Backbone of each chain as ProteinMPNN parsed JSONL, in Angstrom:
{"seq_chain_A": "MPKITSDGYDFDIPEGAYSASDLKERAKAPGNAVPVVRKQDKDIVLEPEEVVNLQSNDRVTFTTPMEAAGGGQR", "coords_chain_A": {"N_chain_A": [[97.273, 107.605, 134.932], [99.495, 109.775, 133.105], [102.874, 108.85, 132.2], [106.34, 109.526, 132.749], [109.435, 108.586, 131.462], [112.686, 108.837, 132.339], [116.15, 108.867, 132.23], [116.245, 106.262, 133.142], [114.372, 106.153, 135.15], [110.952, 105.969, 136.173], [108.17, 108.099, 136.431], [105.058, 109.568, 137.555], [102.924, 111.971, 135.95], [100.719, 114.712, 136.071], [97.651, 114.674, 134.179], [97.204, 116.742, 131.271], [98.092, 119.794, 129.443], [101.243, 120.142, 127.931], [104.312, 121.662, 127.022], [107.174, 120.868, 124.942], [109.415, 121.872, 126.235], [108.455, 122.117, 128.876], [108.179, 119.428, 129.54], [110.796, 118.524, 129.408], [111.899, 119.993, 131.438], [110.467, 119.109, 133.693], [111.291, 116.467, 133.753], [113.897, 116.771, 134.209], [115.591, 116.438, 132.082], [118.469, 116.029, 129.963], [120.024, 118.795, 128.172], [120.133, 118.226, 125.454], [118.09, 116.458, 124.989], [115.361, 114.965, 123.282], [111.928, 115.087, 123.414], [109.641, 112.357, 123.26], [106.424, 111.306, 122.686], [104.382, 108.677, 123.5], [101.393, 107.749, 122.257], [98.75, 105.693, 122.409], [99.569, 103.523, 119.887], [101.294, 105.175, 118.618], [104.275, 107.007, 118.122], [105.148, 110.167, 118.939], [107.144, 112.768, 117.967], [108.218, 115.676, 119.568], [108.194, 119.039, 118.535], [110.136, 122.014, 119.384], [108.407, 124.104, 120.465], [106.032, 122.895, 120.552], [102.889, 121.806, 121.823], [101.524, 119.277, 123.838], [98.725, 117.292, 124.664], [98.553, 115.505, 127.421], [97.308, 112.356, 128.259], [95.729, 109.688, 130.187], [97.006, 107.113, 129.569], [99.32, 107.783, 128.285], [102.802, 107.982, 127.482], [105.896, 109.428, 128.162], [109.051, 109.647, 126.73], [112.59, 110.105, 126.191], [114.827, 110.983, 123.585], [117.979, 111.109, 121.797], [119.128, 113.764, 119.616], [118.709, 113.851, 116.0], [119.716, 114.579, 112.68], [117.846, 115.461, 109.951], [118.816, 115.561, 106.875], [120.076, 116.445, 103.655], [121.247, 116.608, 100.345], [123.744, 119.072, 99.443], [127.323, 119.039, 100.056], [129.543, 116.243, 100.257]], "CA_chain_A": [[98.048, 108.857, 134.871], [100.618, 109.676, 132.155], [104.166, 108.547, 132.825], [107.575, 109.977, 132.095], [110.629, 107.781, 131.734], [113.883, 109.632, 132.082], [117.357, 108.392, 132.907], [115.981, 104.965, 133.763], [113.345, 106.236, 136.195], [109.569, 106.245, 135.768], [107.324, 108.797, 137.405], [103.767, 110.028, 137.031], [102.763, 113.405, 135.692], [99.269, 114.929, 135.929], [97.13, 114.879, 132.817], [97.123, 118.151, 130.91], [98.861, 120.253, 128.278], [102.655, 120.413, 128.228], [105.21, 121.887, 125.875], [108.391, 120.057, 124.988], [110.285, 122.437, 127.282], [107.891, 121.728, 130.178], [108.46, 118.01, 129.802], [112.225, 118.39, 129.68], [112.155, 120.577, 132.746], [109.916, 118.207, 134.714], [112.077, 115.228, 133.8], [115.308, 117.146, 134.358], [116.269, 115.766, 130.969], [119.603, 116.824, 129.48], [119.701, 119.835, 127.192], [119.984, 117.744, 124.079], [117.064, 115.415, 124.914], [114.186, 115.239, 122.451], [110.8, 114.319, 123.97], [108.82, 111.516, 122.375], [105.209, 110.926, 123.406], [103.693, 107.504, 122.945], [99.935, 107.789, 122.435], [98.354, 104.401, 121.835], [100.748, 102.9, 119.281], [102.027, 106.179, 117.844], [105.338, 107.755, 118.79], [105.11, 111.526, 118.403], [108.313, 113.568, 118.328], [107.742, 117.041, 119.784], [108.985, 120.208, 118.148], [110.442, 122.774, 120.614], [107.291, 124.865, 121.049], [104.789, 122.135, 120.387], [102.207, 121.448, 123.069], [100.824, 118.0, 123.731], [97.776, 117.075, 125.742], [98.83, 114.165, 127.944], [96.176, 111.66, 128.862], [96.108, 108.688, 131.201], [97.93, 106.024, 129.221], [100.44, 108.287, 127.489], [104.122, 107.807, 128.108], [106.9, 110.334, 127.589], [110.451, 109.218, 126.839], [113.491, 111.081, 125.548], [115.864, 110.418, 122.733], [118.98, 112.111, 121.405], [118.711, 114.327, 118.331], [119.285, 113.464, 114.718], [119.527, 115.6, 111.66], [117.315, 115.022, 108.665], [119.497, 116.47, 105.95], [119.957, 116.027, 102.261], [121.898, 117.526, 99.422], [125.018, 119.612, 99.913], [128.547, 118.344, 99.664], [130.126, 115.312, 101.199]], "C_chain_A": [[99.188, 108.718, 133.852], [101.933, 109.437, 132.904], [105.304, 109.173, 132.027], [108.667, 108.98, 132.454], [111.833, 108.629, 131.373], [115.039, 109.07, 132.894], [117.093, 107.107, 133.689], [114.907, 104.979, 134.842], [111.983, 106.556, 135.578], [108.905, 107.093, 136.834], [106.069, 109.31, 136.733], [103.783, 111.527, 136.835], [101.262, 113.643, 135.514], [98.858, 115.082, 134.452], [97.082, 116.369, 132.529], [98.015, 118.493, 129.737], [100.282, 120.618, 128.691], [103.39, 120.725, 126.93], [106.408, 120.96, 126.018], [109.313, 120.55, 126.1], [109.792, 122.066, 128.672], [108.308, 120.302, 130.535], [109.929, 117.808, 130.134], [112.56, 118.896, 131.084], [111.68, 119.634, 133.86], [110.774, 116.954, 134.878], [113.539, 115.493, 134.12], [116.145, 116.439, 133.29], [117.434, 116.634, 130.49], [119.202, 117.779, 128.36], [119.458, 119.311, 125.79], [118.885, 116.687, 123.928], [115.872, 115.868, 124.071], [113.019, 114.416, 123.006], [110.023, 113.56, 122.892], [107.621, 111.068, 123.198], [104.584, 109.73, 122.72], [102.221, 107.599, 123.294], [99.386, 106.582, 121.694], [99.588, 103.781, 121.189], [101.591, 103.893, 118.504], [103.087, 106.855, 118.694], [105.422, 109.133, 118.15], [106.334, 112.281, 118.899], [107.855, 115.013, 118.465], [108.72, 118.078, 119.254], [109.14, 121.09, 119.393], [109.237, 123.478, 121.257], [105.968, 124.122, 120.962], [104.209, 121.749, 121.743], [101.448, 120.147, 122.845], [99.886, 117.869, 124.924], [97.952, 115.645, 126.257], [97.596, 113.586, 128.624], [96.662, 110.398, 129.579], [97.132, 107.642, 130.773], [99.133, 106.488, 128.413], [101.741, 108.112, 128.254], [105.117, 108.713, 127.387], [108.28, 109.718, 127.794], [111.298, 110.292, 126.158], [114.491, 110.341, 124.677], [116.896, 111.507, 122.434], [118.673, 112.58, 119.985], [119.331, 113.636, 117.129], [118.946, 114.547, 113.71], [118.972, 114.951, 110.405], [117.852, 115.994, 107.636], [119.246, 116.029, 104.523], [120.555, 117.068, 101.361], [123.211, 118.027, 99.994], [126.186, 118.761, 99.47], [128.942, 117.323, 100.714], [131.248, 114.573, 100.504]], "O_chain_A": [[99.786, 107.647, 133.747], [102.072, 109.778, 134.079], [105.233, 109.323, 130.808], [108.802, 108.581, 133.611], [111.975, 109.079, 130.236], [114.914, 108.831, 134.095], [117.653, 106.896, 134.764], [114.567, 103.931, 135.39], [111.877, 107.302, 134.604], [109.066, 106.826, 138.025], [106.014, 109.469, 135.513], [104.551, 112.252, 137.467], [100.595, 112.841, 134.86], [99.627, 115.556, 133.615], [96.935, 117.175, 133.449], [98.617, 117.617, 129.115], [100.491, 121.319, 129.681], [103.124, 120.132, 125.884], [106.627, 120.353, 127.066], [109.917, 119.753, 126.817], [110.59, 121.739, 129.551], [108.724, 120.011, 131.656], [110.275, 117.027, 131.021], [113.376, 118.32, 131.804], [112.392, 119.394, 134.835], [110.96, 116.449, 135.985], [114.327, 114.562, 134.284], [117.232, 115.925, 133.551], [117.376, 117.858, 130.606], [118.183, 117.595, 127.695], [118.675, 119.881, 125.03], [118.753, 116.083, 122.863], [115.44, 117.018, 124.149], [113.102, 113.19, 123.067], [109.789, 114.053, 121.788], [107.783, 110.514, 124.285], [104.292, 109.758, 121.525], [101.84, 107.539, 124.463], [99.545, 106.47, 120.479], [100.573, 103.532, 121.886], [102.516, 103.493, 117.798], [102.836, 107.229, 119.84], [105.73, 109.257, 116.964], [106.541, 112.419, 120.105], [107.175, 115.53, 117.579], [109.924, 117.997, 119.498], [108.38, 120.947, 120.35], [109.082, 123.441, 122.478], [104.912, 124.676, 121.268], [104.935, 121.412, 122.679], [100.818, 119.943, 121.807], [100.208, 118.278, 126.039], [97.544, 114.689, 125.597], [96.941, 114.234, 129.441], [97.852, 110.085, 129.573], [98.037, 107.319, 131.543], [99.891, 105.66, 127.908], [101.776, 108.096, 129.485], [105.165, 108.752, 126.157], [108.629, 109.316, 128.904], [110.771, 111.265, 125.617], [114.932, 109.236, 124.99], [116.704, 112.674, 122.776], [118.021, 111.86, 119.229], [120.338, 112.935, 117.234], [118.004, 115.32, 113.886], [119.556, 114.011, 109.865], [117.385, 117.129, 107.543], [118.286, 115.309, 104.245], [120.393, 118.268, 101.583], [123.731, 117.444, 100.946], [126.053, 117.88, 98.621], [128.705, 117.514, 101.907], [131.897, 113.722, 101.112]]}, "seq_chain_B": "MERNLRRFAKDMDLAIRQYGSNKVSWAKDVSWIHVKDFQLPDNFRQSRTDILILVPDNYGYGGCYRDNFIETDLELLDRDGHSYRMLSSDIHGFREYPYSSMSESMKKILRDRGWFYLCLHDKNPESSLVNYLYKVRLYLGNPYKDWKAIEQYGKGGR", "coords_chain_B": {"N_chain_B": [[140.406, 105.705, 107.969], [140.052, 102.815, 110.018], [137.201, 100.753, 110.792], [135.739, 100.114, 114.021], [135.905, 96.974, 114.904], [135.338, 95.334, 117.063], [133.393, 96.727, 118.434], [131.502, 96.744, 116.418], [130.792, 94.037, 116.287], [129.506, 93.709, 118.752], [127.401, 95.403, 118.346], [126.046, 94.135, 116.259], [125.314, 91.83, 117.537], [123.428, 92.738, 119.373], [121.568, 93.718, 117.543], [120.759, 91.375, 116.285], [119.517, 90.099, 118.392], [117.39, 91.799, 118.693], [116.058, 91.871, 116.169], [116.201, 89.34, 115.07], [118.057, 86.468, 113.993], [117.855, 85.635, 111.386], [117.206, 87.892, 110.044], [119.099, 89.866, 109.968], [121.952, 90.931, 108.267], [125.297, 91.468, 106.987], [127.94, 93.213, 105.233], [131.064, 91.673, 104.267], [133.231, 93.358, 104.603], [132.21, 95.019, 106.473], [130.925, 97.35, 105.598], [128.304, 97.854, 105.104], [124.974, 97.202, 106.409], [122.245, 95.009, 106.399], [118.862, 94.908, 107.089], [116.168, 92.861, 107.299], [112.674, 93.052, 106.698], [112.006, 95.237, 108.378], [110.082, 96.935, 110.743], [107.605, 99.245, 109.849], [106.245, 102.488, 110.789], [102.707, 103.212, 111.403], [101.823, 105.048, 109.519], [102.412, 104.35, 107.008], [101.478, 102.654, 104.006], [102.381, 100.074, 103.628], [103.498, 97.536, 105.913], [106.062, 96.748, 106.482], [109.555, 97.044, 105.607], [112.561, 96.279, 103.833], [115.744, 97.345, 104.97], [118.692, 99.149, 104.363], [121.742, 99.946, 105.716], [124.416, 102.183, 105.728], [127.67, 101.796, 106.992], [129.594, 104.042, 108.761], [132.918, 105.147, 107.811], [134.531, 105.783, 109.961], [133.399, 104.424, 112.028], [132.729, 103.705, 115.383], [134.778, 105.241, 116.207], [133.956, 107.82, 116.766], [132.337, 108.228, 114.591], [129.035, 108.519, 113.272], [125.981, 106.795, 112.583], [124.363, 107.529, 109.512], [123.431, 107.216, 106.902], [120.905, 105.654, 105.144], [118.861, 103.262, 103.408], [115.651, 102.663, 102.132], [112.901, 100.668, 100.851], [111.96, 101.636, 97.607], [109.377, 101.796, 96.627], [107.54, 102.293, 98.589], [104.573, 103.532, 100.214], [103.463, 106.514, 101.614], [101.524, 108.096, 104.136], [99.863, 111.035, 103.284], [100.076, 114.65, 103.901], [97.46, 115.405, 104.316], [96.354, 113.407, 105.754], [94.773, 111.396, 104.759], [95.134, 110.448, 102.065], [97.539, 108.454, 100.224], [100.983, 108.694, 99.242], [103.845, 108.582, 97.072], [107.293, 108.149, 98.073], [109.352, 111.048, 98.41], [111.533, 113.922, 97.761], [110.888, 115.813, 99.698], [110.86, 114.657, 102.148], [113.435, 114.523, 102.912], [114.675, 112.656, 101.299], [115.99, 110.645, 98.602], [115.959, 109.438, 95.258], [118.293, 108.587, 94.304], [121.534, 108.127, 95.648], [122.903, 111.117, 96.834], [125.505, 112.133, 97.13], [128.99, 112.798, 96.398], [130.726, 111.04, 97.468], [130.267, 108.402, 96.929], [130.723, 105.926, 94.42], [129.728, 106.305, 90.972], [128.865, 103.993, 89.746], [128.126, 102.371, 91.898], [126.057, 103.894, 92.934], [124.229, 103.601, 90.883], [123.711, 100.856, 90.946], [122.415, 100.623, 93.444], [120.188, 102.247, 93.002], [118.975, 100.909, 90.854], [118.267, 98.573, 92.095], [116.167, 99.317, 93.568], [116.335, 100.925, 95.892], [115.661, 103.537, 98.116], [117.04, 106.516, 99.132], [117.654, 107.765, 102.401], [118.602, 110.483, 104.346], [119.523, 110.517, 107.417], [120.932, 111.72, 110.065], [122.403, 110.525, 112.78], [123.133, 112.013, 115.853], [124.532, 111.051, 117.902], [127.391, 109.447, 118.705], [127.535, 107.166, 120.185], [125.347, 105.656, 119.649], [123.777, 102.576, 119.044], [123.115, 100.223, 116.365], [120.485, 99.421, 116.752], [119.493, 101.519, 118.304], [119.758, 103.555, 116.406], [118.018, 102.676, 114.392], [115.636, 102.802, 115.756], [115.389, 105.551, 115.884], [115.206, 106.121, 113.168], [112.743, 104.986, 112.654], [111.165, 106.612, 114.275], [111.489, 108.985, 112.905], [110.355, 108.33, 110.407], [107.756, 108.015, 111.188], [107.031, 110.565, 111.756], [107.282, 112.416, 109.538], [106.756, 114.982, 108.593], [107.369, 116.865, 110.421], [109.112, 119.718, 111.895], [112.163, 119.195, 111.472], [114.539, 120.465, 111.546], [114.251, 122.293, 113.603], [113.846, 120.494, 115.685], [116.301, 119.267, 115.792], [117.751, 121.293, 116.894], [117.511, 121.0, 119.599], [119.687, 119.521, 120.278], [121.679, 121.312, 120.382], [121.652, 122.614, 122.683], [119.336, 123.984, 122.74], [115.971, 124.797, 123.808]], "CA_chain_B": [[140.372, 105.111, 109.306], [139.333, 101.546, 110.068], [136.062, 100.697, 111.717], [135.984, 99.372, 115.258], [135.244, 95.687, 114.664], [134.824, 94.806, 118.327], [132.11, 97.393, 118.671], [130.569, 96.286, 115.381], [130.303, 92.707, 116.688], [128.529, 93.921, 119.83], [126.244, 96.058, 117.737], [125.295, 93.137, 115.497], [124.751, 90.919, 118.529], [122.214, 93.399, 119.861], [120.605, 93.79, 116.429], [120.221, 90.02, 116.071], [118.56, 89.831, 119.474], [116.2, 92.638, 118.483], [115.334, 91.631, 114.906], [116.256, 87.924, 114.694], [119.295, 86.149, 113.255], [117.576, 85.477, 109.951], [116.81, 89.194, 109.476], [120.217, 90.822, 109.966], [123.171, 90.477, 107.586], [126.19, 92.594, 106.738], [129.026, 92.985, 104.268], [132.301, 91.14, 104.86], [134.086, 94.476, 105.009], [131.331, 95.758, 107.382], [130.594, 98.674, 105.061], [126.845, 98.014, 105.154], [124.164, 96.232, 107.166], [120.909, 94.844, 105.813], [117.859, 94.371, 108.02], [114.991, 92.438, 106.535], [111.35, 93.187, 107.336], [112.002, 96.275, 109.412], [108.69, 97.375, 110.914], [107.33, 100.657, 109.572], [105.128, 103.051, 111.561], [101.442, 102.94, 110.706], [101.485, 106.038, 108.488], [102.763, 103.774, 105.711], [100.521, 101.636, 103.551], [103.03, 98.793, 103.895], [103.867, 97.423, 107.329], [107.489, 96.45, 106.646], [110.471, 97.277, 104.489], [113.968, 95.975, 104.083], [116.487, 98.6, 105.132], [120.134, 99.005, 104.182], [122.395, 101.038, 106.458], [125.857, 102.274, 105.476], [128.45, 101.938, 108.228], [130.59, 105.089, 108.482], [134.318, 104.699, 107.81], [135.105, 105.96, 111.301], [132.473, 103.8, 112.979], [133.385, 103.308, 116.627], [135.778, 106.266, 116.551], [133.286, 109.116, 116.644], [131.417, 108.26, 113.447], [127.628, 108.236, 113.586], [125.158, 106.323, 111.464], [123.593, 108.621, 108.89], [122.922, 106.898, 105.561], [120.147, 104.41, 105.035], [118.026, 103.115, 102.21], [114.46, 101.834, 102.303], [112.373, 100.28, 99.543], [111.547, 102.863, 96.921], [107.957, 101.824, 96.244], [106.672, 102.441, 99.765], [103.614, 104.641, 100.131], [103.431, 107.243, 102.875], [100.324, 108.911, 104.319], [100.114, 112.432, 102.917], [99.805, 115.629, 104.957], [96.015, 115.506, 104.563], [95.966, 112.335, 106.667], [93.838, 110.457, 104.125], [95.662, 109.805, 100.859], [98.926, 107.989, 100.286], [101.843, 109.238, 98.215], [105.152, 107.949, 96.964], [108.372, 108.848, 98.777], [109.97, 112.087, 97.575], [112.631, 114.653, 98.399], [110.477, 116.661, 100.818], [111.142, 113.988, 103.426], [114.896, 114.367, 102.956], [115.01, 111.398, 100.65], [116.409, 110.743, 97.203], [115.905, 108.196, 94.484], [119.682, 108.163, 94.107], [122.438, 108.687, 96.652], [123.244, 112.414, 96.229], [126.838, 112.636, 97.463], [130.063, 112.341, 95.517], [131.573, 110.072, 98.163], [129.977, 107.054, 96.434], [130.975, 105.826, 92.973], [128.523, 106.364, 90.132], [128.383, 102.631, 89.476], [127.423, 101.899, 93.097], [124.78, 104.617, 92.987], [123.314, 103.01, 89.891], [123.296, 99.536, 91.463], [121.43, 100.83, 94.515], [118.955, 102.772, 92.405], [118.341, 99.861, 90.044], [117.71, 97.543, 92.987], [114.958, 99.846, 94.213], [116.576, 101.512, 97.207], [115.4, 104.975, 98.247], [118.006, 106.996, 100.126], [117.229, 108.708, 103.448], [119.739, 111.035, 105.071], [119.154, 110.77, 108.818], [122.241, 111.742, 110.704], [122.373, 110.38, 114.235], [124.127, 112.924, 116.444], [125.144, 110.396, 119.056], [128.313, 108.403, 118.236], [127.371, 105.952, 120.986], [124.139, 104.931, 119.246], [123.897, 101.272, 118.389], [122.225, 100.118, 115.201], [119.102, 99.362, 117.248], [119.148, 102.921, 118.647], [119.621, 104.315, 115.158], [116.794, 102.28, 113.683], [114.529, 103.379, 116.534], [115.258, 106.946, 115.447], [114.706, 106.104, 111.783], [111.31, 104.715, 112.743], [110.561, 107.842, 114.792], [111.476, 109.952, 111.8], [109.381, 107.915, 109.392], [106.42, 108.219, 111.743], [106.805, 112.013, 111.923], [108.121, 112.972, 108.468], [106.453, 116.371, 108.229], [107.741, 117.77, 111.514], [110.229, 120.632, 111.637], [113.314, 118.453, 112.001], [115.624, 121.419, 111.817], [114.003, 122.803, 114.958], [114.04, 119.396, 116.639], [117.749, 119.063, 115.918], [118.302, 122.359, 117.738], [117.604, 120.486, 120.965], [121.034, 119.0, 120.477], [122.634, 122.411, 120.494], [121.351, 123.324, 123.92], [118.058, 124.686, 122.633], [114.918, 124.255, 124.662]], "C_chain_B": [[139.584, 103.799, 109.277], [138.168, 101.614, 111.043], [136.43, 99.848, 112.932], [135.202, 98.048, 115.196], [134.685, 95.072, 115.948], [133.46, 95.429, 118.622], [131.067, 96.926, 117.655], [129.957, 94.931, 115.782], [129.25, 92.831, 117.789], [127.227, 94.478, 119.272], [125.376, 95.035, 116.98], [124.643, 92.11, 116.427], [123.412, 91.462, 119.046], [121.139, 93.428, 118.769], [119.964, 92.43, 116.18], [119.21, 89.687, 117.161], [117.255, 90.601, 119.252], [115.373, 92.177, 117.268], [115.316, 90.162, 114.473], [117.447, 87.646, 113.79], [119.052, 85.999, 111.761], [117.211, 86.802, 109.282], [117.992, 90.144, 109.302], [121.413, 90.213, 109.249], [124.024, 91.697, 107.293], [127.293, 92.203, 105.783], [130.264, 92.456, 104.99], [133.212, 92.259, 105.346], [133.346, 95.433, 105.955], [130.982, 97.179, 106.895], [129.081, 98.917, 105.024], [126.208, 96.902, 105.97], [122.792, 96.186, 106.493], [119.986, 94.256, 106.879], [116.596, 94.097, 107.221], [113.731, 92.672, 107.371], [111.341, 94.149, 108.524], [110.589, 96.858, 109.513], [108.541, 98.878, 110.698], [106.253, 101.175, 110.517], [103.837, 102.985, 110.742], [100.98, 104.059, 109.777], [102.0, 105.597, 107.114], [101.71, 102.756, 105.31], [101.075, 100.231, 103.831], [103.429, 98.723, 105.374], [105.365, 97.218, 107.517], [108.275, 96.825, 105.402], [111.812, 96.64, 104.832], [114.682, 97.314, 104.2], [117.979, 98.292, 105.069], [120.788, 100.208, 104.853], [123.88, 101.037, 106.12], [126.575, 102.49, 106.811], [129.547, 102.978, 107.961], [132.021, 104.561, 108.593], [134.94, 104.777, 109.197], [134.165, 105.437, 112.391], [133.236, 103.324, 114.225], [134.474, 104.28, 117.061], [135.176, 107.653, 116.327], [132.309, 109.204, 115.482], [130.014, 107.862, 113.852], [126.945, 107.647, 112.349], [124.437, 107.512, 110.838], [122.968, 108.27, 107.545], [122.136, 105.6, 105.596], [119.251, 104.439, 103.815], [116.839, 102.224, 102.558], [113.902, 101.528, 100.913], [111.702, 101.476, 98.886], [110.051, 102.935, 96.627], [107.012, 101.894, 97.445], [105.725, 103.624, 99.582], [103.365, 105.205, 101.538], [102.14, 108.062, 102.946], [100.667, 110.381, 104.08], [99.75, 113.362, 104.084], [98.321, 115.735, 105.289], [95.517, 114.398, 105.507], [95.042, 111.295, 106.058], [94.468, 109.707, 102.951], [97.12, 109.387, 101.058], [99.692, 108.538, 99.093], [103.159, 108.481, 98.194], [106.176, 108.766, 97.766], [108.981, 109.901, 97.856], [110.925, 112.925, 98.414], [112.177, 115.508, 99.583], [110.571, 115.947, 102.163], [112.645, 113.665, 103.521], [115.333, 113.033, 102.364], [115.308, 111.605, 99.179], [116.314, 109.385, 96.513], [117.314, 107.691, 94.182], [120.538, 108.848, 95.171], [123.042, 109.985, 96.115], [124.695, 112.865, 96.408], [127.918, 112.016, 96.584], [130.962, 111.3, 96.177], [131.305, 108.629, 97.723], [130.187, 107.023, 94.924], [129.65, 105.838, 92.204], [127.96, 104.964, 89.901], [127.627, 102.078, 90.692], [126.08, 102.602, 93.245], [123.751, 103.963, 92.063], [122.797, 101.643, 90.38], [122.197, 99.706, 92.518], [120.099, 101.325, 93.948], [118.212, 101.665, 91.649], [117.723, 98.761, 90.903], [116.552, 98.068, 93.818], [115.154, 100.384, 95.612], [116.376, 103.023, 97.155], [116.262, 105.487, 99.394], [117.375, 107.969, 101.111], [118.461, 109.171, 104.204], [119.278, 111.4, 106.484], [120.4, 110.601, 109.658], [122.069, 111.658, 112.216], [123.465, 111.271, 114.811], [124.858, 112.294, 117.621], [126.074, 109.279, 118.589], [128.218, 107.106, 119.034], [126.161, 105.129, 120.553], [124.485, 103.6, 118.607], [123.013, 101.293, 117.134], [120.76, 100.108, 115.651], [118.627, 100.759, 117.641], [118.861, 103.708, 117.372], [118.318, 103.955, 114.445], [115.538, 102.705, 114.445], [114.292, 104.816, 116.064], [114.761, 107.043, 114.005], [113.19, 105.905, 111.802], [110.562, 105.938, 113.288], [110.425, 108.87, 113.674], [110.387, 109.589, 110.782], [107.94, 108.084, 109.884], [106.044, 109.685, 111.889], [107.507, 112.783, 110.803], [107.89, 114.45, 108.178], [106.757, 117.355, 109.365], [108.893, 118.677, 111.098], [111.498, 120.016, 112.247], [114.514, 119.347, 112.247], [115.485, 121.936, 113.25], [114.259, 121.71, 115.998], [115.538, 119.155, 116.855], [118.384, 120.114, 116.837], [118.361, 121.955, 119.213], [119.044, 120.09, 121.279], [122.08, 120.08, 120.611], [122.313, 123.262, 121.719], [120.066, 124.112, 123.851], [117.027, 124.048, 123.54], [113.92, 123.485, 123.838]], "O_chain_B": [[138.568, 103.694, 108.589], [138.153, 102.413, 111.979], [137.309, 98.988, 112.873], [133.991, 98.022, 115.412], [133.675, 94.37, 115.915], [132.511, 94.745, 119.005], [129.898, 96.738, 117.992], [128.755, 94.716, 115.63], [128.229, 92.143, 117.761], [126.128, 94.088, 119.665], [124.147, 95.067, 117.052], [123.564, 91.592, 116.142], [122.417, 90.743, 119.138], [119.96, 93.194, 119.034], [118.769, 92.342, 115.898], [118.177, 89.072, 116.895], [116.169, 90.121, 119.577], [114.146, 92.104, 117.335], [114.52, 89.774, 113.618], [117.807, 88.459, 112.939], [119.961, 86.216, 110.96], [116.936, 86.833, 108.082], [117.893, 91.125, 108.565], [121.843, 89.108, 109.581], [123.54, 92.827, 107.342], [127.55, 91.022, 105.55], [130.486, 92.748, 106.165], [133.881, 92.129, 106.371], [133.82, 96.542, 106.204], [130.772, 98.086, 107.7], [128.636, 100.061, 104.925], [126.787, 95.838, 106.194], [122.258, 97.213, 106.074], [120.297, 93.234, 107.491], [116.041, 94.977, 106.563], [113.736, 92.508, 108.591], [110.723, 93.873, 109.552], [109.98, 97.225, 108.508], [109.263, 99.677, 111.293], [105.431, 100.396, 111.001], [103.87, 102.734, 109.537], [99.849, 104.021, 109.293], [102.017, 106.387, 106.17], [101.123, 102.082, 106.157], [100.338, 99.325, 104.218], [103.669, 99.754, 106.002], [105.89, 97.483, 108.598], [107.734, 96.91, 104.3], [112.146, 96.486, 106.006], [114.265, 98.301, 103.595], [118.458, 97.313, 105.641], [120.423, 101.353, 104.583], [124.534, 99.999, 106.215], [126.129, 103.276, 107.647], [130.342, 102.812, 107.036], [132.298, 103.646, 109.369], [135.771, 103.946, 109.565], [134.143, 105.94, 113.515], [134.25, 102.633, 114.124], [135.027, 104.156, 118.154], [135.82, 108.54, 115.766], [131.534, 110.157, 115.396], [129.826, 106.971, 114.68], [127.3, 107.97, 111.216], [123.958, 108.397, 111.546], [122.06, 108.967, 107.093], [122.648, 104.567, 106.028], [118.931, 105.496, 103.272], [116.99, 101.177, 103.188], [114.38, 102.069, 99.915], [110.971, 102.229, 99.53], [109.517, 104.021, 96.403], [105.826, 101.588, 97.326], [106.04, 104.589, 98.885], [103.098, 104.476, 102.493], [101.711, 108.648, 101.952], [101.647, 110.895, 104.617], [99.201, 112.933, 105.099], [97.956, 116.109, 106.403], [94.388, 114.454, 105.994], [94.571, 110.401, 106.762], [94.352, 108.486, 102.852], [97.823, 109.895, 101.932], [99.104, 108.813, 98.047], [103.537, 107.827, 99.167], [105.938, 109.93, 98.09], [109.112, 109.671, 96.654], [111.108, 112.683, 99.606], [113.01, 115.894, 100.403], [110.382, 116.57, 103.207], [113.051, 112.673, 104.126], [116.242, 112.376, 102.871], [114.924, 112.614, 98.588], [116.559, 108.338, 97.113], [117.509, 106.522, 93.848], [120.293, 109.996, 95.542], [123.643, 109.971, 95.04], [125.072, 113.905, 95.868], [127.792, 110.892, 96.099], [131.851, 110.742, 95.534], [132.046, 107.725, 98.107], [129.865, 107.987, 94.23], [128.606, 105.436, 92.717], [126.745, 104.767, 89.863], [126.611, 101.4, 90.539], [125.087, 101.987, 93.633], [122.582, 103.798, 92.41], [121.616, 101.323, 90.245], [121.179, 99.015, 92.484], [119.029, 100.88, 94.361], [116.998, 101.505, 91.78], [116.772, 98.099, 90.487], [116.016, 97.358, 94.669], [114.243, 100.313, 96.437], [116.87, 103.695, 96.25], [116.215, 104.949, 100.501], [116.652, 108.884, 100.717], [119.268, 108.356, 104.65], [118.712, 112.471, 106.704], [120.855, 109.488, 109.922], [121.637, 112.62, 112.852], [124.591, 111.281, 114.314], [125.698, 112.93, 118.257], [125.59, 108.25, 118.116], [128.749, 106.075, 118.622], [125.969, 104.016, 121.042], [125.363, 103.508, 117.749], [122.273, 102.244, 116.884], [119.903, 100.713, 115.008], [117.494, 101.14, 117.347], [117.865, 104.425, 117.271], [117.606, 104.832, 113.956], [114.494, 102.941, 113.837], [113.152, 105.242, 115.873], [113.987, 107.939, 113.667], [112.453, 106.563, 111.068], [109.468, 106.261, 112.827], [109.395, 109.527, 113.524], [109.605, 110.44, 110.359], [107.021, 108.271, 109.087], [104.88, 110.013, 112.118], [108.258, 113.716, 111.088], [108.744, 115.101, 107.578], [106.434, 118.54, 109.27], [109.558, 118.442, 110.089], [111.846, 120.292, 113.395], [115.391, 119.03, 113.051], [116.457, 122.007, 114.002], [114.823, 121.973, 117.06], [115.976, 118.874, 117.971], [119.41, 119.866, 117.47], [119.157, 122.495, 119.981], [119.543, 120.296, 122.386], [123.238, 119.798, 120.919], [122.645, 124.445, 121.789], [119.728, 124.834, 124.789], [117.184, 122.911, 123.984], [112.954, 122.95, 124.381]]}, "name": "protein", "num_of_chains": 2, "seq": "MPKITSDGYDFDIPEGAYSASDLKERAKAPGNAVPVVRKQDKDIVLEPEEVVNLQSNDRVTFTTPMEAAGGGQRMERNLRRFAKDMDLAIRQYGSNKVSWAKDVSWIHVKDFQLPDNFRQSRTDILILVPDNYGYGGCYRDNFIETDLELLDRDGHSYRMLSSDIHGFREYPYSSMSESMKKILRDRGWFYLCLHDKNPESSLVNYLYKVRLYLGNPYKDWKAIEQYGKGGR"}
């Protein structure tokens, strides 16, 4: 069964399709949490409306946001 | 503002445990950190790169990591998922540091030594170097995502 790790706790989640918002809601993750799905050896960062199909060995974690910027003034 | 040296020492301690003492070095004035053989995600032709991270002036007092440089000749899997391409500006990267906060001579040194600049601004001032490099690796593994939208999570977005 897929697993979610949030705030130091692990719990199972049924296989199936989930959006980033679904995962945050299920994990009661903070508003600024960004879901990351580990599928095999790949870490996939989810966009807000992106849906992922979770399968048995997948693991969901959360990270804090970062900005990919460039150009402008500094 | 001076950097928080106590926090820097803790940060380097953690980085050494993560990457190995022979892989992590830093400037005497703690203005930069160099990590050798940083592991790349598998959408790169190469498996490792050296990475140079600038330490913000207000590090430890609200400053977040945001400037890093990877080797310029790395090849990244293209959007088609089959061919490889050189690094370019569409992944928020530059062949030369683009901001006026760095001297022209330093920009030239970095460019001539083959460093490619990536602007990845960590939004968490508590992030350690290891946390930051985890995020850099996440970014490099997902370079074509809508990072603007992902950043919105941090503003209370869903």
